Backbone as ProteinMPNN parsed JSONL, in Angstrom:
{"seq_chain_A": "MMKPSFRGSLGIRHLVCGSCNGCEHEMNALNNAYYDITRDGWDIVASPRHADVITVTGPMTGAMRAPADQTVEAVPRPRVVVAVGDCAAGVGPWAGAPEAGEGAGVVLNASVFVYGCPPTPDAIRSGLEAAAELLSREDVSEASVSPARIGVAVWSAPVDD", "coords_chain_A": {"N_chain_A": [[2.898, -14.168, -39.999], [0.422, -12.164, -41.136], [-2.195, -10.368, -39.683], [-5.585, -9.354, -40.134], [-6.641, -5.975, -39.531], [-7.326, -5.374, -36.174], [-10.339, -4.584, -34.793], [-11.193, -3.904, -32.282], [-13.406, -5.115, -31.111], [-14.229, -7.932, -29.102], [-14.455, -11.323, -28.808], [-15.262, -13.463, -26.285], [-14.65, -16.543, -24.911], [-15.541, -18.479, -22.241], [-14.073, -20.838, -20.06], [-14.499, -23.287, -17.712], [-12.491, -24.943, -15.528], [-12.642, -26.636, -13.254], [-13.03, -24.893, -11.114], [-13.947, -23.131, -8.045], [-16.026, -21.505, -8.49], [-15.886, -18.877, -7.641], [-14.363, -17.099, -9.188], [-15.932, -17.095, -11.464], [-18.23, -15.781, -10.574], [-17.223, -13.194, -10.284], [-16.498, -12.695, -12.927], [-19.032, -12.731, -14.095], [-19.975, -10.323, -13.172], [-18.933, -8.551, -14.962], [-20.808, -8.205, -16.899], [-22.775, -6.659, -15.771], [-24.58, -3.546, -15.128], [-22.734, -1.672, -14.169], [-20.029, -2.425, -14.873], [-20.277, -3.39, -17.542], [-19.168, -4.701, -20.165], [-19.997, -4.881, -22.768], [-20.29, -2.364, -23.869], [-17.854, -1.751, -24.844], [-17.699, -3.294, -27.027], [-17.213, -5.892, -26.47], [-17.942, -9.316, -25.924], [-19.304, -12.189, -24.362], [-19.115, -15.285, -25.723], [-20.861, -18.188, -27.008], [-19.73, -20.189, -28.533], [-16.536, -21.583, -29.2], [-15.552, -21.12, -31.726], [-16.305, -18.6, -32.398], [-14.761, -16.971, -30.928], [-12.129, -14.768, -29.786], [-10.593, -14.69, -27.619], [-9.869, -16.819, -24.898], [-11.003, -17.291, -21.702], [-9.931, -18.819, -18.76], [-10.656, -20.628, -15.805], [-9.794, -22.093, -12.68], [-8.099, -25.076, -11.382], [-7.519, -27.003, -13.329], [-8.765, -29.838, -13.625], [-8.414, -33.412, -13.961], [-10.445, -34.505, -15.551], [-11.127, -32.404, -17.19], [-9.061, -31.885, -18.95], [-8.869, -32.92, -21.679], [-11.327, -31.847, -22.885], [-10.722, -29.094, -22.563], [-8.402, -28.756, -24.113], [-9.519, -29.331, -26.632], [-11.308, -27.21, -26.878], [-9.582, -24.986, -26.952], [-8.208, -25.547, -29.332], [-10.295, -25.206, -31.127], [-10.661, -22.497, -31.311], [-10.14, -19.851, -33.539], [-6.951, -18.95, -34.975], [-5.06, -15.939, -34.764], [-4.995, -16.474, -31.236], [-5.736, -15.746, -27.809], [-5.098, -16.814, -24.568], [-6.436, -16.295, -21.426], [-5.699, -16.555, -18.117], [-7.679, -16.672, -15.354], [-7.676, -15.859, -12.059], [-6.12, -17.21, -9.07], [-5.995, -20.041, -8.919], [-6.076, -20.866, -11.622], [-3.68, -19.805, -12.384], [-1.967, -21.454, -11.152], [-1.22, -21.075, -8.528], [-3.044, -21.115, -6.514], [-5.226, -22.133, -3.746], [-5.437, -24.852, -4.238], [-3.127, -25.648, -5.419], [-0.716, -28.001, -6.277], [-2.166, -30.172, -5.357], [-3.102, -33.577, -5.944], [-5.242, -34.136, -7.859], [-5.672, -31.653, -8.855], [-3.855, -30.508, -10.611], [-1.633, -28.334, -12.502], [-2.706, -25.852, -12.874], [-5.095, -24.248, -14.866], [-4.401, -22.186, -16.654], [-1.648, -22.478, -16.825], [-1.381, -25.063, -17.911], [-2.651, -24.656, -20.377], [-1.031, -22.817, -21.558], [-1.24, -19.954, -21.122], [-1.391, -16.516, -22.144], [-1.901, -14.263, -20.677], [-2.116, -13.577, -17.256], [-4.327, -13.238, -14.616], [-4.241, -12.416, -11.414], [-5.546, -13.299, -8.181], [-7.911, -14.174, -5.625], [-10.984, -14.426, -5.293], [-10.125, -12.673, -8.376], [-10.783, -9.162, -8.825], [-13.519, -7.652, -10.687], [-12.469, -5.406, -12.026], [-9.756, -6.078, -12.229], [-9.947, -8.335, -13.863], [-10.981, -7.138, -16.148], [-8.763, -5.549, -16.81], [-7.007, -7.591, -17.514], [-8.321, -8.573, -19.789], [-8.085, -6.314, -21.385], [-5.319, -6.347, -21.749], [-5.149, -8.675, -23.261], [-6.562, -7.838, -25.542], [-4.792, -5.9, -26.411], [-2.62, -7.5, -27.171], [-3.785, -8.837, -29.338], [-4.129, -6.72, -31.073], [-1.759, -6.173, -32.259], [0.247, -5.748, -35.189], [1.825, -7.837, -36.372], [1.158, -10.646, -35.104], [2.543, -12.963, -34.519], [4.985, -12.147, -33.625], [4.337, -10.79, -31.427], [4.862, -9.678, -28.224], [4.605, -9.096, -24.824], [6.384, -7.657, -22.377], [6.998, -9.266, -19.259], [4.809, -7.976, -17.004], [2.997, -6.217, -14.513], [-0.307, -5.193, -14.33], [-1.748, -2.882, -12.465], [-1.901, -4.775, -9.676], [-2.418, -7.175, -10.667], [-2.135, -8.485, -13.195], [-0.228, -10.388, -15.494], [1.538, -10.568, -18.489], [2.353, -12.494, -21.382], [3.922, -13.74, -24.438], [1.649, -14.078, -27.237], [-0.33, -16.904, -28.31], [-0.038, -18.212, -31.471]], "CA_chain_A": [[1.519, -14.188, -40.436], [-0.231, -10.879, -40.929], [-3.581, -10.475, -39.256], [-6.34, -8.165, -40.478], [-6.71, -4.985, -38.47], [-8.2, -5.673, -35.054], [-11.242, -3.447, -34.684], [-11.497, -3.607, -30.892], [-14.387, -6.023, -30.545], [-13.564, -9.085, -28.509], [-15.299, -12.461, -28.482], [-14.655, -14.135, -25.14], [-15.208, -17.858, -24.566], [-15.095, -18.825, -20.895], [-13.905, -22.264, -19.836], [-14.359, -23.603, -16.294], [-11.675, -26.154, -15.426], [-12.638, -27.154, -11.895], [-12.932, -23.821, -10.121], [-14.965, -23.092, -6.983], [-16.991, -20.546, -9.043], [-15.649, -17.513, -7.178], [-13.926, -16.301, -10.34], [-17.08, -16.959, -12.371], [-19.091, -14.716, -10.042], [-16.604, -11.91, -10.614], [-16.616, -12.526, -14.384], [-20.426, -12.382, -14.382], [-20.157, -8.902, -12.875], [-18.536, -7.773, -16.139], [-22.001, -7.953, -17.718], [-23.771, -5.829, -15.107], [-24.651, -2.161, -15.616], [-21.571, -0.894, -13.739], [-18.843, -2.77, -15.662], [-20.822, -3.438, -18.902], [-18.137, -4.87, -21.192], [-20.569, -4.781, -24.111], [-20.127, -0.997, -24.402], [-16.559, -1.738, -25.533], [-17.758, -4.227, -28.146], [-16.791, -7.204, -25.997], [-19.086, -10.18, -25.672], [-19.014, -13.576, -24.009], [-19.739, -16.057, -26.796], [-21.153, -19.578, -26.663], [-18.922, -21.111, -29.332], [-15.132, -21.2, -29.323], [-15.29, -20.706, -33.103], [-16.612, -17.173, -32.493], [-13.963, -16.306, -29.899], [-10.767, -14.281, -29.979], [-9.942, -14.887, -26.335], [-10.425, -17.82, -23.996], [-10.696, -17.112, -20.294], [-10.006, -20.095, -18.047], [-10.592, -20.579, -14.349], [-9.67, -23.383, -12.011], [-6.796, -25.722, -11.349], [-7.46, -27.986, -14.414], [-8.99, -31.211, -13.18], [-8.097, -34.424, -14.962], [-11.577, -34.684, -16.461], [-11.258, -31.257, -18.095], [-7.89, -31.694, -19.822], [-9.197, -33.135, -23.094], [-12.251, -30.812, -23.382], [-10.057, -27.788, -22.615], [-7.548, -28.765, -25.302], [-10.395, -29.264, -27.803], [-11.845, -25.852, -26.942], [-8.518, -24.091, -27.409], [-7.952, -25.834, -30.744], [-11.422, -24.735, -31.934], [-10.602, -21.04, -31.441], [-9.291, -19.473, -34.673], [-5.693, -18.265, -34.673], [-4.37, -15.947, -33.478], [-5.866, -16.52, -30.074], [-5.091, -15.433, -26.546], [-5.677, -17.475, -23.404], [-6.319, -15.488, -20.217], [-5.92, -17.316, -16.888], [-8.354, -15.814, -14.377], [-7.649, -16.358, -10.696], [-4.915, -17.882, -8.589], [-6.005, -21.476, -9.265], [-5.704, -20.991, -13.032], [-2.27, -19.443, -12.485], [-1.187, -22.508, -10.502], [-0.75, -20.663, -7.206], [-4.199, -21.033, -5.629], [-5.257, -23.043, -2.603], [-5.361, -26.247, -4.669], [-1.84, -25.892, -6.08], [0.014, -29.167, -5.806], [-3.053, -31.294, -5.042], [-2.977, -34.56, -7.026], [-6.248, -34.009, -8.908], [-5.844, -30.261, -9.254], [-2.976, -30.148, -11.712], [-0.754, -27.169, -12.394], [-3.462, -24.622, -13.117], [-5.584, -24.257, -16.251], [-3.622, -21.253, -17.468], [-0.318, -23.058, -17.023], [-1.55, -26.188, -18.83], [-3.061, -24.161, -21.696], [-0.032, -21.848, -22.006], [-1.902, -18.645, -21.156], [-0.593, -15.329, -22.44], [-2.189, -13.256, -19.659], [-2.521, -14.135, -15.965], [-4.987, -12.294, -13.726], [-4.126, -13.007, -10.084], [-6.513, -12.945, -7.148], [-8.742, -15.298, -5.199], [-11.005, -14.241, -6.736], [-9.745, -11.326, -8.818], [-11.906, -8.226, -8.953], [-13.897, -7.392, -12.082], [-11.526, -4.448, -12.612], [-8.544, -6.814, -12.586], [-10.276, -9.172, -15.024], [-11.069, -6.205, -17.274], [-7.379, -5.216, -17.168], [-6.479, -8.76, -18.221], [-8.921, -8.594, -21.122], [-7.453, -5.222, -22.135], [-3.991, -6.832, -22.147], [-5.388, -9.616, -24.357], [-6.91, -7.041, -26.722], [-3.543, -5.278, -26.86], [-1.862, -8.526, -27.895], [-4.457, -9.092, -30.617], [-4.073, -5.543, -31.942], [-0.433, -6.077, -32.883], [0.239, -6.023, -36.628], [2.342, -9.181, -36.59], [0.881, -11.304, -33.838], [3.53, -14.003, -34.243], [6.099, -11.535, -32.919], [3.812, -10.014, -30.31], [5.251, -10.055, -26.874], [4.499, -8.047, -23.827], [7.319, -8.054, -21.344], [6.284, -9.562, -18.014], [4.457, -6.751, -16.303], [1.762, -6.277, -13.753], [-1.205, -4.067, -14.506], [-2.187, -2.842, -11.073], [-1.144, -5.857, -9.063], [-3.215, -8.345, -11.003], [-2.008, -9.125, -14.503], [1.086, -10.638, -16.105], [1.319, -10.93, -19.88], [3.424, -13.177, -22.097], [3.61, -13.774, -25.871], [0.392, -14.671, -27.66], [-0.242, -18.174, -29.032], [-0.632, -18.12, -32.81]], "C_chain_A": [[0.873, -12.846, -40.127], [-1.699, -11.107, -40.624], [-4.319, -9.227, -39.706], [-6.428, -7.231, -39.272], [-7.742, -5.368, -37.415], [-9.053, -4.446, -34.775], [-11.649, -3.127, -33.244], [-12.57, -4.477, -30.288], [-13.654, -7.275, -30.064], [-14.601, -10.145, -28.204], [-14.595, -13.276, -27.41], [-15.382, -15.456, -24.891], [-14.661, -18.229, -23.206], [-15.106, -20.336, -20.708], [-13.633, -22.506, -18.356], [-13.644, -24.947, -16.182], [-11.534, -26.628, -13.985], [-12.565, -26.097, -10.817], [-14.058, -23.936, -9.1], [-16.114, -22.158, -7.353], [-16.857, -19.143, -8.485], [-15.255, -16.612, -8.329], [-15.075, -16.093, -11.322], [-18.03, -15.868, -11.889], [-18.53, -13.341, -10.396], [-16.649, -11.65, -12.119], [-18.04, -12.14, -14.768], [-20.69, -10.908, -14.122], [-19.77, -8.033, -14.069], [-19.722, -7.452, -17.043], [-23.034, -7.069, -17.03], [-23.678, -4.374, -15.589], [-23.417, -1.335, -15.252], [-20.36, -1.158, -14.627], [-19.146, -2.845, -17.158], [-19.769, -3.52, -20.014], [-18.689, -4.753, -22.61], [-20.433, -3.378, -24.695], [-18.793, -0.839, -25.118], [-16.551, -2.676, -26.741], [-17.306, -5.623, -27.769], [-18.028, -8.02, -25.664], [-18.599, -11.565, -25.278], [-19.816, -14.426, -24.984], [-19.892, -17.517, -26.388], [-20.245, -20.562, -27.382], [-17.472, -20.657, -29.374], [-14.786, -20.725, -30.736], [-15.574, -19.218, -33.328], [-15.73, -16.342, -31.57], [-12.615, -15.82, -30.419], [-9.921, -14.626, -28.761], [-10.643, -16.001, -25.589], [-10.027, -17.42, -22.589], [-10.876, -18.462, -19.62], [-9.904, -19.846, -16.555], [-10.423, -21.98, -13.817], [-8.306, -24.011, -12.16], [-6.562, -26.744, -12.46], [-7.547, -29.412, -13.862], [-8.675, -32.175, -14.316], [-9.199, -34.591, -15.994], [-11.703, -33.557, -17.475], [-10.098, -31.086, -19.063], [-8.232, -31.838, -21.3], [-10.203, -32.103, -23.612], [-11.614, -29.431, -23.482], [-9.159, -27.703, -23.84], [-8.383, -28.631, -26.578], [-10.966, -27.854, -27.979], [-10.794, -24.884, -27.469], [-8.241, -24.314, -28.895], [-9.068, -25.331, -31.653], [-11.419, -23.222, -32.135], [-9.678, -20.691, -32.607], [-8.025, -18.757, -34.21], [-5.701, -16.899, -35.323], [-5.376, -15.9, -32.34], [-5.044, -16.199, -28.836], [-5.839, -16.173, -25.447], [-5.382, -16.598, -22.194], [-6.654, -16.369, -19.019], [-6.48, -16.365, -15.84], [-8.328, -16.49, -13.015], [-6.374, -17.119, -10.361], [-4.875, -19.355, -8.968], [-5.572, -21.683, -10.712], [-4.232, -20.659, -13.249], [-1.364, -20.461, -11.794], [-0.672, -22.141, -9.123], [-1.883, -20.595, -6.187], [-4.145, -22.05, -4.511], [-5.151, -24.515, -2.979], [-4.041, -26.582, -5.347], [-1.125, -27.083, -5.443], [-0.853, -30.354, -5.423], [-3.057, -32.267, -6.213], [-3.987, -34.412, -8.163], [-6.394, -32.592, -9.437], [-4.962, -29.868, -10.423], [-2.21, -28.87, -11.444], [-1.503, -25.85, -12.453], [-3.846, -24.592, -14.584], [-4.775, -23.347, -17.151], [-2.235, -21.775, -17.77], [-0.398, -24.167, -18.062], [-1.841, -25.711, -20.252], [-2.144, -23.062, -22.224], [-0.638, -20.453, -22.177], [-0.911, -17.526, -21.446], [-0.757, -14.261, -21.374], [-2.656, -13.978, -18.399], [-3.113, -13.014, -15.112], [-5.025, -12.94, -12.346], [-5.202, -12.48, -9.146], [-7.365, -14.153, -6.829], [-9.995, -14.758, -4.507], [-10.517, -12.845, -7.112], [-10.985, -10.446, -8.939], [-12.302, -8.089, -10.422], [-12.968, -6.395, -12.767], [-10.235, -5.134, -13.037], [-8.794, -7.696, -13.809], [-10.363, -8.302, -16.272], [-9.673, -5.798, -17.739], [-6.73, -6.377, -17.928], [-7.035, -8.86, -19.63], [-8.367, -7.466, -21.989], [-6.054, -5.617, -22.594], [-4.118, -7.821, -23.299], [-5.727, -8.864, -25.643], [-5.679, -6.352, -27.285], [-2.694, -6.282, -27.644], [-2.469, -8.786, -29.269], [-4.358, -7.917, -31.581], [-2.721, -5.376, -32.618], [-0.534, -6.423, -34.357], [0.684, -7.445, -36.922], [2.249, -9.926, -35.273], [1.919, -12.362, -33.511], [4.725, -13.442, -33.488], [5.633, -10.735, -31.708], [4.345, -10.551, -28.998], [5.113, -8.844, -25.98], [5.422, -8.491, -22.71], [6.546, -8.309, -20.052], [6.062, -8.281, -17.215], [3.174, -6.976, -15.531], [0.964, -5.016, -14.045], [-1.937, -3.966, -13.176], [-1.31, -3.831, -10.331], [-1.709, -7.191, -9.535], [-2.775, -9.1, -12.245], [-0.551, -9.264, -14.922], [0.844, -11.114, -17.511], [2.563, -11.549, -20.475], [3.063, -13.199, -23.578], [2.297, -14.504, -26.173], [0.641, -15.979, -28.395], [-0.841, -17.971, -30.413], [-0.173, -19.246, -33.684]], "O_chain_A": [[0.795, -12.446, -38.965], [-2.354, -11.944, -41.243], [-3.748, -8.137, -39.671], [-6.301, -7.668, -38.128], [-8.895, -5.653, -37.738], [-8.513, -3.365, -34.542], [-12.383, -2.165, -33.017], [-12.652, -4.58, -29.064], [-12.587, -7.619, -30.572], [-15.527, -9.905, -27.43], [-13.466, -13.725, -27.603], [-16.595, -15.471, -24.684], [-13.445, -18.289, -23.025], [-16.03, -21.022, -21.143], [-12.657, -21.995, -17.807], [-14.13, -25.963, -16.679], [-10.44, -26.98, -13.544], [-12.089, -26.369, -9.716], [-14.991, -24.723, -9.261], [-17.077, -22.037, -6.596], [-17.661, -18.28, -8.835], [-15.749, -15.49, -8.442], [-15.179, -15.035, -11.942], [-18.576, -15.116, -12.696], [-19.278, -12.435, -10.765], [-16.819, -10.507, -12.543], [-18.241, -11.318, -15.662], [-21.539, -10.306, -14.78], [-20.229, -6.896, -14.178], [-19.652, -6.533, -17.859], [-24.064, -6.754, -17.626], [-22.791, -4.029, -16.37], [-23.087, -0.386, -15.963], [-19.723, -0.211, -15.09], [-18.332, -2.398, -17.965], [-19.511, -2.54, -20.713], [-17.926, -4.547, -23.554], [-20.458, -3.224, -25.916], [-18.613, 0.09, -25.905], [-15.524, -2.837, -27.399], [-17.043, -6.45, -28.641], [-19.031, -7.489, -25.186], [-17.598, -12.052, -25.803], [-21.039, -14.308, -25.067], [-19.156, -18.02, -25.539], [-20.015, -21.664, -26.884], [-17.202, -19.471, -29.565], [-13.812, -19.995, -30.913], [-15.139, -18.643, -34.326], [-15.932, -15.134, -31.443], [-12.045, -16.381, -31.355], [-8.71, -14.825, -28.854], [-11.867, -16.118, -25.64], [-8.844, -17.23, -22.309], [-11.852, -19.166, -19.875], [-9.166, -18.972, -16.101], [-10.863, -22.946, -14.44], [-7.47, -23.559, -12.942], [-5.472, -27.311, -12.523], [-6.537, -30.087, -13.664], [-8.672, -31.794, -15.486], [-8.923, -34.794, -17.176], [-12.327, -33.738, -18.52], [-10.153, -30.209, -19.925], [-7.909, -30.954, -22.094], [-9.976, -31.526, -24.675], [-11.935, -28.672, -24.397], [-9.153, -26.686, -24.533], [-8.004, -27.906, -27.498], [-11.091, -27.366, -29.103], [-11.084, -24.056, -28.333], [-8.059, -23.349, -29.637], [-8.826, -25.056, -32.828], [-12.097, -22.715, -33.029], [-8.55, -21.18, -32.665], [-8.021, -18.057, -33.197], [-6.322, -16.738, -36.374], [-6.469, -15.351, -32.478], [-3.824, -16.36, -28.818], [-7.069, -16.158, -25.405], [-4.239, -16.207, -21.958], [-7.771, -16.875, -18.916], [-5.841, -15.377, -15.479], [-8.892, -17.57, -12.841], [-5.658, -17.599, -11.239], [-3.809, -19.868, -9.308], [-4.782, -22.583, -10.996], [-3.607, -21.164, -14.181], [-0.14, -20.345, -11.845], [0.215, -22.811, -8.594], [-1.69, -20.061, -5.095], [-3.145, -22.747, -4.341], [-4.812, -25.345, -2.135], [-3.862, -27.709, -5.808], [-0.959, -27.149, -4.225], [-0.33, -31.442, -5.186], [-3.021, -31.835, -7.366], [-3.614, -34.551, -9.328], [-7.161, -32.355, -10.37], [-5.316, -28.952, -11.166], [-2.145, -28.386, -10.314], [-0.938, -24.815, -12.098], [-3.021, -24.877, -15.452], [-4.491, -23.701, -18.295], [-1.702, -21.54, -18.854], [0.412, -24.215, -18.987], [-1.342, -26.288, -21.218], [-2.454, -22.438, -23.239], [-0.553, -19.855, -23.249], [0.251, -17.584, -21.045], [0.138, -13.44, -21.178], [-3.49, -14.881, -18.466], [-2.484, -11.975, -14.91], [-5.76, -13.904, -12.132], [-5.696, -11.364, -9.301], [-7.525, -15.049, -7.657], [-10.044, -14.652, -3.282], [-10.495, -11.942, -6.276], [-12.096, -10.94, -9.131], [-11.498, -8.381, -11.307], [-12.704, -6.521, -13.962], [-9.677, -4.813, -14.086], [-7.941, -7.791, -14.692], [-9.875, -8.686, -17.335], [-9.426, -5.711, -18.942], [-5.985, -6.154, -18.882], [-6.306, -9.195, -20.565], [-8.197, -7.64, -23.196], [-5.642, -5.267, -23.7], [-3.294, -7.815, -24.214], [-5.233, -9.215, -26.715], [-5.535, -6.231, -28.501], [-2.114, -5.934, -28.672], [-1.744, -8.938, -30.252], [-4.489, -8.103, -32.79], [-2.568, -4.506, -33.475], [-1.313, -7.297, -34.738], [0.003, -8.177, -37.639], [3.146, -9.847, -34.434], [2.16, -12.638, -32.336], [5.41, -14.181, -32.782], [6.435, -10.082, -31.041], [4.273, -11.748, -28.72], [5.463, -7.723, -26.349], [5.26, -9.579, -22.159], [5.549, -7.639, -19.783], [7.008, -7.604, -16.812], [2.369, -7.84, -15.878], [1.499, -3.908, -14.009], [-2.673, -4.88, -12.806], [-0.085, -3.717, -10.367], [-1.508, -8.218, -8.888], [-3.039, -10.3, -12.328], [0.254, -8.355, -14.721], [0.01, -11.996, -17.717], [3.685, -11.183, -20.125], [1.99, -12.72, -23.946], [1.898, -15.421, -25.456], [1.683, -16.156, -29.027], [-2.01, -17.603, -30.536], [-0.572, -19.328, -34.846]]}, "name": "protein", "num_of_chains": 1, "seq": "MMKPSFRGSLGIRHLVCGSCNGCEHEMNALNNAYYDITRDGWDIVASPRHADVITVTGPMTGAMRAPADQTVEAVPRPRVVVAVGDCAAGVGPWAGAPEAGEGAGVVLNASVFVYGCPPTPDAIRSGLEAAAELLSREDVSEASVSPARIGVAVWSAPVDD"}
């Protein structure tokens, strides 16, 4: 499936799946004057239908499984899921707890994992840059980024399309 040329703008829909809000505080910093993701044409959007990327935080509580699946399905293809924080990657302090699940990023088959408890805004930005790189590929169905760490924070896998 050929995708029109990616122009660099990025619509980001954030999904909280039972996190402690530490990762959300760091994500909110992306909108302050220092990090200012809007200067790159990136924006956090209210509707999944306007998104290119979904960022997820938290261990994926039972109550959030169905809404999270519905949100991911509402995002137009190709789409990239970015797991933000250790809990979303399934390695946080709640890993293995009965109501915590495997991690939102694991459950939603994330393409990019940003590790940290919580990760820094710079690490989250690196994860979003990895997501933008996946979306910029000509043939997204064949896009794959070999498992790699950007800094010490990000691991990327093939995009979901």
